[in-house]
C-alpha positions as CSV (number, residue, x, y, z in Angstrom):
1,M,64.4,21.1,115.9
2,V,65.6,23.6,114.6
3,V,68.7,26.2,116.1
4,F,68.1,29.5,114.5
5,R,71.2,31.9,114.9
6,R,71.0,35.9,115.6
7,T,72.8,37.7,113.8
8,A,74.7,41.7,115.1
9,P,71.9,44.0,114.1
10,A,73.0,45.6,111.4
11,T,73.7,48.7,113.3
12,V,77.0,47.1,115.3
13,L,77.8,45.8,112.0
14,L,78.2,49.2,110.2
15,G,80.5,50.0,113.7
16,A,82.7,47.9,113.2
17,V,83.9,48.4,110.0
18,L,83.6,52.5,110.8
19,I,86.2,51.5,113.6
20,A,88.5,49.1,111.5
21,S,88.4,51.4,108.8
22,A,89.5,54.5,110.9
23,A,92.2,51.7,112.9
24,C,93.4,51.0,108.6
25,A,93.0,54.6,108.4
26,G,96.1,55.6,110.8
27,D,97.8,53.4,110.0
28,R,97.9,54.6,107.0
29,T,98.4,58.8,107.3
30,P,99.8,60.0,104.3
31,A,103.7,61.5,104.1
32,G,101.8,65.1,103.7
33,S,99.8,64.9,106.6
34,A,102.6,64.0,109.0
35,E,105.0,66.2,107.0
36,A,103.2,68.7,107.7
37,E,102.5,67.9,111.3
38,K,106.2,68.7,112.2
39,Y,107.1,71.5,109.9
40,P,109.2,72.9,109.4
41,S,112.0,71.1,110.1
42,K,114.9,72.0,108.1
43,D,115.3,74.7,106.4
44,I,113.6,76.8,103.8
45,H,114.8,78.6,100.7
46,L,113.6,81.3,99.3
47,I,113.3,82.1,95.4
48,V,114.6,85.3,94.1
49,H,114.1,86.6,90.5
50,A,116.8,89.2,91.2
51,A,120.4,89.9,90.9
52,A,121.7,90.5,94.8
53,G,121.6,94.0,96.4
54,G,118.4,95.4,94.4
55,A,115.0,96.1,95.6
56,S,112.9,92.9,95.3
57,D,115.9,91.5,97.3
58,M,116.2,93.6,100.0
59,T,112.3,93.3,100.4
60,A,113.2,89.0,100.2
61,R,115.8,88.9,102.5
62,A,114.0,91.9,105.9
63,L,110.9,89.0,105.0
64,A,113.4,86.4,105.9
65,T,114.8,88.1,108.6
66,E,111.3,87.8,110.0
67,L,109.8,85.0,109.3
68,E,113.1,83.1,110.6
69,K,111.5,84.5,114.0
70,D,107.8,83.1,113.6
71,L,109.0,79.4,111.6
72,G,112.1,79.0,114.0
73,R,114.4,77.7,110.6
74,S,116.9,79.2,108.8
75,I,115.3,81.1,105.6
76,V,118.3,80.5,103.1
77,V,117.7,83.4,100.3
78,E,119.0,81.8,96.6
79,N,119.4,84.6,94.0
80,R,118.3,83.2,90.5
81,P,118.0,86.1,87.7
82,G,117.9,86.0,83.9
83,A,115.0,85.5,81.4
84,S,113.4,88.6,83.2
85,G,112.5,87.1,85.8
86,S,111.1,83.6,84.6
87,T,113.6,81.3,85.3
88,A,113.6,82.0,89.2
89,M,109.6,81.4,88.7
90,K,109.5,78.7,86.8
91,F,111.7,77.2,89.0
92,L,109.6,77.1,91.5
93,A,106.9,76.3,90.1
94,S,108.2,72.6,89.1
95,A,110.4,72.4,92.7
96,E,108.3,70.1,95.9
97,P,105.7,71.5,97.2
98,D,106.5,70.3,100.5
99,G,106.9,74.1,102.1
100,Y,110.9,74.2,102.0
101,T,111.0,76.0,99.0
102,L,109.6,79.5,98.5
103,G,109.3,82.4,96.1
104,Y,109.8,85.8,95.9
105,L,106.9,87.1,94.0
106,P,106.9,90.3,92.0
107,V,104.9,91.7,90.0
108,E,105.4,90.0,86.6
109,V,104.2,86.4,87.5
110,S,101.1,88.7,86.0
111,M,102.8,89.4,83.0
112,L,105.5,87.6,81.6
113,G,102.8,85.3,80.6
114,H,101.6,87.6,78.2
115,R,105.2,87.6,76.2
116,G,105.1,84.3,76.0
117,Y,107.1,82.8,78.9
118,E,105.3,79.8,80.9
119,V,105.0,82.5,84.0
120,K,101.3,83.1,85.3
121,P,99.3,82.5,88.7
122,G,97.8,80.1,88.6
123,N,100.4,78.2,88.7
124,Y,101.6,78.9,92.4
125,T,100.2,78.9,95.7
126,M,100.3,82.4,97.1
127,L,100.9,83.3,101.0
128,G,100.2,87.1,101.0
129,Q,101.4,90.0,99.2
130,V,103.9,92.1,101.4
131,V,105.3,95.0,99.6
132,N,104.3,97.8,96.1
133,V,106.5,100.6,95.0
134,P,104.0,103.3,92.7
135,A,104.8,104.4,90.2
136,V,105.1,107.9,89.6
137,V,105.2,110.5,86.5
138,V,108.6,112.7,86.7
139,V,108.9,115.4,84.0
140,P,112.6,117.6,83.4
141,A,112.2,120.4,86.3
142,D,112.1,123.6,84.1
143,S,109.0,121.4,81.6
144,P,106.4,123.4,80.6
145,N,104.1,120.5,82.0
146,K,102.7,121.4,85.5
147,S,100.5,118.9,86.5
148,L,100.2,114.8,84.9
149,D,96.4,116.8,83.3
150,D,98.7,119.4,81.3
151,L,101.2,116.4,79.8
152,I,98.4,114.6,78.4
153,K,97.4,117.8,76.8
154,A,100.3,117.9,75.1
155,A,99.8,114.4,74.2
156,K,97.1,114.7,72.3
157,S,97.4,117.6,70.8
158,K,100.9,116.1,69.3
159,P,99.9,111.8,69.5
160,D,103.1,109.2,70.0
161,E,105.9,112.3,69.9
162,V,106.2,113.0,74.0
163,S,108.5,110.7,74.6
164,V,108.3,108.5,78.2
165,A,111.4,107.4,79.3
166,N,110.3,103.4,81.0
167,S,112.7,101.3,82.1
168,G,112.1,98.9,78.8
169,P,110.7,96.5,77.5
170,G,107.6,94.7,78.9
171,S,108.7,95.8,82.5
172,I,105.8,97.1,84.8
173,W,107.1,100.7,83.9
174,E,106.9,100.3,80.6
175,A,103.2,98.9,81.0
176,A,102.2,101.9,83.7
177,T,103.1,104.3,80.6
178,T,100.7,101.9,78.5
179,L,98.5,102.0,81.8
180,L,97.9,105.6,81.7
181,G,98.1,106.2,78.1
182,N,94.9,104.0,77.0
183,Q,92.7,105.6,80.4
184,A,93.7,109.0,79.2
185,G,93.5,108.4,75.6
186,V,95.7,109.0,74.4
187,G,98.9,107.7,72.7
188,F,103.3,108.9,74.8
189,K,106.2,107.7,73.0
190,P,108.2,104.9,74.9
191,V,111.8,105.6,75.5
192,P,113.9,102.8,76.6
193,F,116.4,102.1,78.9
194,D,118.2,99.3,81.5
195,G,115.6,100.1,84.9
196,G,114.5,103.1,86.3
197,A,117.0,104.9,88.0
198,P,118.2,105.7,84.1
199,A,114.6,106.8,82.6
200,V,114.8,109.6,85.5
201,A,117.9,110.1,85.0
202,A,117.1,111.0,81.4
203,A,114.0,113.3,82.6
204,A,116.6,115.0,84.4
205,G,119.1,115.6,82.1
206,D,116.3,117.2,79.1
207,K,116.3,114.0,76.9
208,V,113.0,112.9,77.4
209,D,109.5,114.4,78.3
210,A,109.1,112.4,81.6
211,A,109.2,109.7,83.0
212,V,108.0,106.5,84.9
213,A,109.5,104.9,87.7
214,G,109.0,103.9,90.9
215,V,108.7,105.7,93.9
216,S,111.6,105.5,95.7
217,E,113.9,105.0,92.5
218,V,112.5,108.7,91.7
219,A,112.2,110.1,95.1
220,P,116.4,111.3,95.2
221,S,115.6,113.4,92.2
222,V,112.5,115.1,93.0
223,K,114.1,116.1,96.4
224,D,117.0,117.7,95.0
225,G,115.7,119.4,92.6
226,R,116.4,117.5,89.4
227,V,113.4,116.6,88.3
228,R,109.3,116.7,88.5
229,A,107.4,114.8,90.0
230,L,103.4,115.0,88.7
231,A,101.4,111.8,90.2
232,V,101.8,109.0,92.7
233,L,100.1,106.8,90.6
234,D,98.6,104.4,93.7
235,A,95.6,105.5,95.8
236,E,96.9,107.4,98.8
237,R,100.1,109.4,98.4
238,S,103.2,108.6,99.1
239,K,104.4,109.4,103.1
240,E,108.1,109.8,101.0
241,L,106.5,112.3,98.4
242,P,103.8,113.4,100.2
243,D,103.7,117.2,98.1
244,V,103.1,115.0,94.9
245,P,98.9,114.4,94.4
246,T,97.4,111.1,93.1
247,G,96.6,110.6,89.7
248,K,93.4,110.6,90.4
249,E,93.9,113.8,92.2
250,E,94.5,114.7,88.8
251,G,91.4,114.0,87.2
252,H,93.0,110.2,86.1
253,D,91.7,107.9,88.4
254,I,94.6,105.0,87.8
255,T,97.1,102.8,89.7
256,V,99.7,100.3,89.1
257,G,103.2,100.0,91.1
258,G,105.5,98.0,91.1
259,W,104.0,94.6,93.6
260,G,105.9,91.4,95.7
261,G,105.1,89.0,97.6
262,I,105.3,85.4,98.5
263,G,104.4,82.2,97.0
264,A,104.9,78.1,97.3
265,P,104.8,75.3,93.7
266,A,100.8,74.5,93.8
267,G,100.0,71.9,95.5
268,L,101.1,72.7,98.9
269,P,100.2,70.8,101.5
270,Q,96.5,72.3,103.1
271,P,98.0,72.8,106.8
272,V,101.7,73.7,105.6
273,A,100.2,76.5,103.5
274,Q,98.0,77.8,106.7
275,R,101.2,77.7,108.8
276,L,102.9,79.6,106.1
277,R,99.6,82.0,105.9
278,D,100.1,83.2,108.8
279,A,103.7,83.6,109.5
280,V,104.4,85.7,106.1
281,S,100.8,87.6,107.2
282,K,102.7,88.3,110.8
283,A,106.1,88.7,109.3
284,A,104.7,91.3,106.3
285,Q,103.4,93.7,109.4
286,A,106.7,93.2,111.7
287,P,107.6,97.3,112.7
288,G,111.1,95.9,111.7
289,F,110.1,94.6,108.3
290,T,107.4,97.8,107.6
291,Q,110.0,100.2,108.5
292,T,112.5,98.5,106.5
293,L,110.7,98.7,103.7
294,T,109.3,102.1,104.0
295,N,113.2,103.3,104.9
296,A,113.5,102.5,101.0
297,G,111.0,104.3,100.4
298,A,108.6,101.3,99.2
299,V,104.9,100.8,101.1
300,P,104.3,98.0,102.9
301,T,100.9,96.4,102.0
302,Y,100.1,93.6,103.2
303,R,96.8,91.4,101.6
304,S,96.2,88.4,102.5
305,A,96.6,84.5,100.7
306,E,93.2,84.7,99.3
307,E,93.4,88.1,98.4
308,F,96.4,88.3,96.7
309,A,95.4,85.3,94.8
310,S,92.7,86.8,93.5
311,F,94.7,90.4,92.9
312,A,96.9,88.3,91.5
313,E,94.9,86.7,88.7
314,Q,93.1,90.8,87.5
315,E,96.6,91.8,87.1
316,Y,97.0,89.4,84.9
317,T,94.2,90.1,82.3
318,R,94.8,93.8,82.8
319,F,98.4,92.9,81.4
320,A,97.3,91.2,78.5
321,D,95.4,94.5,77.7
322,V,99.0,95.8,77.4
323,L,101.5,93.4,76.9
324,Q,102.1,91.6,72.7
325,P,103.0,88.4,73.0
326,S,106.9,88.1,72.0
327,G,109.6,85.2,72.0
328,S,109.1,81.6,74.2
């Protein structure tokens, strides 16, 4: 007699294999996934490219206060100024992508790559934009140029002779001046200063024909009558300077500002990234944070992680046309 062994159906065997595989996978859960489940389990460091006391530092610390409420951990702000901000941004990019090292990413993240630094938006996991400081064009109080169009007409009649103060080579306000000139088809004579405030002071002292700086830097001098604001280079009028028209209202549609947001090293695990995106979204729209920015003359501006990443890349492309590579 021949005895035949009955084999298990293929479906039964497949099921057994899948169950065994699942069990093994459960035993080999990646460390990143396990960590994400308990994130955050310790304090978080927030790297800032500027020295303590400035606008970026103020923004970062105000946001950190709100993030602590949501994440339940201390946010330690760590200032690492130097090399036009690249010191901090390179440090952030090289940090472990575990969610415990975050960074304030200023507009320079989309600029420095064109100046020879190893910094560009793709080096980071973007978590959300939180602020914008629109550029403002000002002139001396007694300037014959009563509007932005007047200033541009003057530049057309005297190519490369109308002097415009800015915050130095490679700065956002120098770039803003160049972008305005490109859009209007004129060439300005750039006059660099060590920051936006000194540039505005030069205009107030009749040392230049105009200056471009951030709304928070020009507002005090506008309000005390030392300079006259011609236009805010933003999509909407500034709450700080409600009587000043936008560039678009003056016939020159250009938007440029000193924006900033929060990022982490590239390769952040998805669960951790989502937890941080949600926290940044909540913090950036918290009344305490937005009021702090408004009081300082900045504009609370929230963009989601995806929107911020796309925007930073667009800005990187735009600045390629106005920034010349230099150094390394």
